C-alpha positions as CSV (number, residue, x, y, z in Angstrom):
1,X,12.7,-15.9,-18.1
2,X,10.9,-13.7,-15.6
3,X,12.3,-10.5,-17.2
4,X,10.6,-11.5,-20.5
5,X,7.3,-12.1,-18.8
6,X,6.9,-8.6,-17.5
7,X,8.6,-6.9,-20.5
8,X,11.6,-5.4,-18.7
9,X,13.7,-5.3,-21.9
10,X,10.8,-3.5,-23.7
11,X,10.4,-1.0,-20.8
12,X,14.1,-0.2,-20.9
13,X,14.0,0.3,-24.6
14,X,11.1,2.7,-24.3
15,X,13.0,4.8,-21.8
16,X,15.8,5.2,-24.4
17,X,13.6,6.4,-27.3
18,X,12.1,9.2,-25.2
19,X,10.7,11.7,-27.7
20,X,11.1,9.7,-30.9
21,X,8.0,8.5,-32.7
22,X,7.1,5.0,-31.4
23,X,4.2,2.6,-31.6
24,X,3.9,1.3,-28.1
25,X,2.5,-2.1,-27.1
26,X,-0.5,-1.1,-25.0
27,X,-0.9,-4.5,-23.5
28,X,2.1,-3.6,-21.2
29,X,0.4,-0.4,-20.0
30,X,-3.0,-2.0,-19.6
31,X,-1.5,-4.9,-17.6
32,X,0.3,-2.4,-15.4
33,X,-3.0,-0.5,-14.9
34,X,-4.8,-3.7,-14.0
35,X,-2.0,-4.6,-11.5
36,X,-2.2,-1.2,-9.8
37,X,-6.0,-1.2,-9.9
38,X,-6.1,-4.4,-7.9
39,X,-4.3,-2.7,-5.0
40,X,-6.5,-1.5,-2.2
41,X,-8.0,1.9,-2.9
42,X,-8.3,2.8,0.7
43,X,-5.8,2.4,3.5
44,X,-6.8,1.9,7.1
45,X,-4.8,3.9,9.7
46,X,-6.4,3.1,13.0
47,X,-10.0,3.8,12.6
48,X,-9.6,6.3,9.8
49,X,-9.9,5.4,6.1
50,X,-7.4,7.1,3.8
51,X,-7.0,7.3,0.1
52,X,-4.2,5.2,-1.2
53,X,-2.2,8.1,-2.7
54,X,0.6,5.9,-4.0
55,X,-1.8,4.0,-6.1
56,X,-3.1,7.2,-7.7
57,X,0.5,8.4,-8.4
58,X,1.3,5.1,-10.1
59,X,-1.8,5.3,-12.3
60,X,-0.9,8.8,-13.2
61,X,2.7,7.8,-14.2
62,X,1.4,5.0,-16.5
63,X,-1.1,7.2,-18.2
64,X,1.5,10.0,-18.5
65,X,3.8,7.6,-20.3
66,X,1.1,6.6,-22.8
67,X,0.3,10.3,-23.5
68,X,4.0,11.1,-24.0
69,X,4.1,8.7,-27.0
70,X,0.8,10.0,-28.3
71,X,2.1,13.6,-28.5
72,X,5.1,12.7,-30.6
73,X,4.1,13.2,-34.3
74,X,5.1,10.9,-37.1
75,X,6.5,12.3,-40.4
76,X,5.0,9.7,-42.7
77,X,4.9,10.0,-46.5
78,X,1.6,8.8,-47.8
79,X,2.0,5.6,-49.8
80,X,-1.2,4.7,-51.7
81,X,-0.4,0.9,-51.8
82,X,0.2,0.8,-48.0
83,X,-3.1,2.6,-47.4
84,X,-4.9,0.1,-49.5
85,X,-3.3,-2.8,-47.7
86,X,-4.5,-1.4,-44.3
87,X,-8.0,-0.9,-45.7
88,X,-8.0,-4.5,-46.9
89,X,-6.8,-5.8,-43.6
90,X,-9.5,-3.8,-41.7
91,X,-12.1,-5.5,-43.8
92,X,-10.7,-9.0,-43.3
93,X,-9.9,-8.7,-39.5
94,X,-13.0,-8.2,-37.6
95,X,-12.5,-10.0,-34.3
96,X,-10.0,-9.5,-31.5
97,X,-9.2,-13.3,-31.5
98,X,-8.0,-13.0,-35.1
99,X,-5.8,-10.0,-34.1
100,X,-4.3,-12.0,-31.3
101,X,-3.6,-14.9,-33.6
102,X,-1.8,-12.6,-36.1
103,X,0.1,-10.9,-33.2
104,X,1.4,-14.2,-31.8
105,X,2.4,-15.4,-35.2
106,X,4.7,-12.4,-35.6
107,X,5.7,-12.2,-31.9
108,X,5.2,-15.6,-30.1
109,X,4.2,-15.4,-26.5
110,X,7.3,-15.5,-24.3
111,X,9.7,-14.6,-27.1
112,X,12.7,-12.4,-26.4
113,X,12.3,-8.9,-28.0
114,X,16.0,-8.8,-28.8
115,X,15.6,-11.9,-31.1
116,X,12.7,-10.5,-33.2
């Protein structure tokens, strides 16, 4: 559905977690930034050229949301085996295409987040 395509369910869920530690899916934010960036930077009003202030505010809100989740600390207990697993994964996965393949295996494109 259209709601799944622009991650509305995911966005609503993020609003609910507020200040709890979360690992956000940055593709949603980067897609939003690209969408806003494609809007005209300058508005014409008669013969005057004006800065598109709404565009700047939207960019600010997207970045503010990203920073909000970066500020919330995690309270992880160090587990040696998990650290080793991540180190091994880092050595094996060197290309973005491989990461995308792994990601779509876990979360197929167009899947409903509620069913994962």
